[in-house]
N, C-alpha and C positions, 0 to 999 in steps of 0.2 A: 573492435568496432560496435558503436550501440545502434541497435536497429532503428529504423523512421518510428516504427509503431511505439518503442518507448517513448520518443520525444512527443507523439502526437497525444499520448493518453493524460499528459500533465498539462493540457491546456484548460484555462481557468474554469471554474465550475458556473460561469455566469448562465449558462444555459439551463444547468439545473438548479442552482440555488438563487440566482438573480442577484438582488442587492439585501436579501434577508440575513442578519446577524442571527446566530443561534444561541444568545446569552441565556434565553429561557425556554429551552425546547422540551417536546413532553418528556416526563420521565421515562416513560416505556413506550416503545412502538413494536407495534404486533403487525407484520406484513407477508403476504405472499409474495414470492419473487419468480420470476421465470428468466433464467439466464441462459440466453441463446448464442451459441458460437456456429459460425459459418464461415466457408471457404466458397467463394462465388464461383471461382474457375480457377483450375489447375493447369500446368503445362501440358501441350499436347502428349508430351512422351513422360509424364511421370510414373513412375512404376510403384512407388511406395511413398505415403504420407502417413507421418507420425503426429500425434496431438497431443499435447497436453494441456490441461484446463486446470485453474485455481479452483479449489472447492473449500467454500465457507465451511468453518468448523463451529462448535460450541466453545465457549471459553466461559469464565465469571463473570462477563458482559452481556454474551449473548449466547440464546439456546435456538439451535440450528437442526431442524429436520429436512432430509432429502426425501422428498415424496416419491421419486419416479427411478429410485435406485434398481428397482427389478427390472427397467426397461434398458438399463446401460451393462447389460452383460457382456456386449460385443467387446467392452474394454474391462480395465480393471483401475481400481483404486490403488493409490501410493503415496507414499511422503517422502520429500527429501530428505537426506539423512543428516544434514547440517541443522536446520532450522524446524523440521517437522510439519512443514506446510503440506497441506492433503492436496491430492492431484487426482484428476482422472485421466488415465493415458490410454489411447487407441491407436491402433496401427490399421491402416488400410493399404490393401494391396492389389495388384491386378487379378482379375478386371475391375477397375475400381468404381465401373457402374453397379457392380454388385455389391458394393458397400455403400450405395446410396450418392454416387457422383460419378463424373468422368464423362465420355461421351454418351452413355446411356441415360443420364439424368433428362429428367424431363424438362421440356423448354422453358425458361424462366426460373427455373429450381436452383438452388447452390448445389456446386458440386459435393459437398459434404456439409451437413447441419448436425449439430448435438444441443439436444436443450437439456438444461438440470432445473428441476423445479422444488423450490423451497418453501419452507415454512420457518418465518424468521421472527424472534422476539429480541428485540434489543432494548438494554437498559441503561441510562445515564449511569457513570461512574464516577465517583470523586476520591480522591485520596487527603482524607483532612488534615494529615501533617505537612500537604503540600500548600495547603491553603495557609496554615498557621506558621509557616518556613520553621518550623520547629530546629532545634540544634541536634546534628547528627554528628557521627563520627565515621571518619574513611574507613573501610575494613575491606582487606584483602580479598577480592571474590575469588571464589572458587572455580575448579577446572571448567564448570558448567557455562560458567559465563566468558570463556576464551573467544566465543565467535563475536561477542558484542565488545570486545577490546581491541582488536586487531586492526590493520589497515585493509581498505579494500580499494579495488581498483581505481575508484572517483573519491574515495576518500582517503587519501595520504596522510597520515598523521604529522609526518615532519614537515620542515619547509613552512610553506605560508600557513596551514595549519596551527602549527606552532608559534609563529608569529603573532597570529590573532589571539591564540589563547592566552600567551604572555601579556598581552594588551590590555586584556580585560582584568587583569589583576584579581583572580579568584581567590575568595575566602580559603584559608589553609584549613586542611581537615574537616569540612564542612560540605559535604558532597548535596546534598539537598538546596542549601544556600547557594553552592555553585551553581548548580543546574539553574536555580531561577537567576542567577546574575548573566549566564550565558543568554537565556532566553529574555532577558530586557536588554541585552545587547542587540541581537537580531531584530528585535521587534523598533528597536531607537535608531538602529544605521543602515537597516536594510529596506528597500523600497518595492513593493511588490510588483511585478511586472513578466506576467506568462509569455509576452510576445518578445521578449528582449532577447536577441540572438544568443545562442547559446544556453537557454533557460530550459527546463525542462528534464534533463538527463541526472540530476543530483551531482554535479561536479563542483565538490567542496572548493576545490582551489580557485575555480572559476567565478563562484559566487563571492568568495572572500573578496576578489578584485574587483568584482563588477558592482558587488553590494546591492544586487536585484535578481530576480527570478522567481520561480513558482514553489509550492510547499516542497517540493522535493531538493529544491537547492537550500532554502531555509534549514531543511531538517539535517542535510547532509554536513552543512557548517556545525551544527548543534551537535552532532552525533561525533565529528571530529575533535571536536573541542573536548567534549566529555571523555573519549576515548585518550586523549592526551595526557587529562589529568586523572586518569585510571578508574573512570567511572564507566561501567558497562551501558552501552546505549543502543538502542535497536531503531530500525526503520519500518514502521507500519503502513501498510496498504488497505484501502478499503473503498466502500461504493456508498455514494450518498443517498440519503432517503429524505428528501426536504421536507421540512416540518409544515411549510403551509400548503403542501399539496397532497391529497390522499391518495393519489394515485399517478403516475408518470413512468417515464423512460428513464433510464441511467445509462449515459453514454461516455462519461469518463469516472477514472478514479480521483480519488483524495489521498493523501499520505498524511501522516503527523510523526512524531518520533516517542519513545520513553526512554526514561533511563532509570537506573536500578540503584537503589539505596539499602544497604543490609539490613538496617533497624526498620525500614518502611516497605520495600518492595519496590514493584515496578511503578513509575508515576507518568502519565501520559502529558505531553505537551503538543501545542499547536501553535508555534509563532506566525506561520503566515495568516493565518485566520486572525490572530491577535492584532496583525499589522494592518488587515483591511477593516477591522473592527474594534479602533482603539478603546471603545466604552466596556469591550468583554475581553479586555488584557488579563485580568485576574481570573475570569471563567477558563480560559484557554490554558492554564498552567494548573496542573491537576485534576482536571476533568475530561472526560470524553463522552460526548452525548449521546443520546439514541438515537442521532442522525447520520451516524455511521456505521456502515456492517463490516467489520474488521474480515478481511478477506487473506491476506498474506503477510509475511516481514521477512527481514533479512535482506543484504545486498550480495551481488556475487553468488547466485543460487545455481547449484548443479541439480537437475531434476532426476526423478526417478519413473523410469529408467533413465540415465543420464543421455543429455543431448549429445550430439556430434559436436556442434558448435561450442563456443568458450563459454565461460559460466556467466548467466545473466545479470547484467548491471542492477538491474529492477525487475522482477516478476509480479506483475500486478495482473497479467492478460493473459489470452491463453497464446500458447507458443507452437508454432508448426515448423516442421523440416518436411522438405520433399527430397525423397532421394539421398538424404544423410545431410542436406544442405538447408539453412537458414530460408524460411520463405515469410515474406511479409504480408501475404494475401489473406491471412486469417482475421476475422472482424466478430467483435460481440457487441451485444447489447441486453441490458437488463431492463425489466419492466416491472414495477413493484404496484402493490394495491393494498391499503390498510385493512385490516382484518377488525381491527377495533380502532378507535380513537382514542388515545391518552389525553387525559385531562393535564396540564401544565401547572407544576408545583405553583 
């Protein structure tokens, strides 16, 4: 069962991004970020609350410093075993009031509140080989790529995905150019509509049939077709920092995909943005701008420690369980502020 919060978080980024295309974002973005997680109210009979919060981490494109780690000693930092997503886990037990919530919480205060305070520097990253569409060879991936080649609950490779993949007529033995052809197919045939009934949970079969949806739906089709072809592909999730606003709230997540080519490495693509901004089609193949803070990746995620519920179709936001059962009453909000304004190239 897909939780309602998974559906809500893929609402279009209209509030955050407006209609501004990001074809020429700043080369570097340096921001302070406060990520606030709250549970406003708990069931009266709640005995335990478990909370898992995704934690942004440094990678080749972004440098992340968690500034208030010393204040988070009541919980612990972990990582999921399949994808390595970093997490902050905290368990609250009775009396919940003593843990900052429950009936003992001050009037108007949330039952539970956790803040993560970051310093983040994000760089635009481009894969030159993707821009040149260089010739590449199909190489059998190593065992470490197994998580990026298999079915997931909402990306089954056989059936509808196979039909679509065969219809695209991908070039033989050319994984990079095959990726571009899948990308172009999505931009040419799908219509962005985050309000479409069924959109927002990354159901690849539904997206193949409806030819619409939001970023999660576009990328799920891309991932499915790549995996059908034996090309490792992954689903990436992150938070927007709009280039036209030096300060603001972050209320929604965005997602993109990446695929792996042995001679090149991971190549990012963002077909839903390319569909919304056709003039930037080439930009969104092989470039990930400084306007996104990478947060998590992967599908069917088992948290650490493992949640009692089923694997998460999409893990891009805090997850809570009350007395061992999924709880939808957890909310998050990010607030960023530029520490320096980078000059566009």
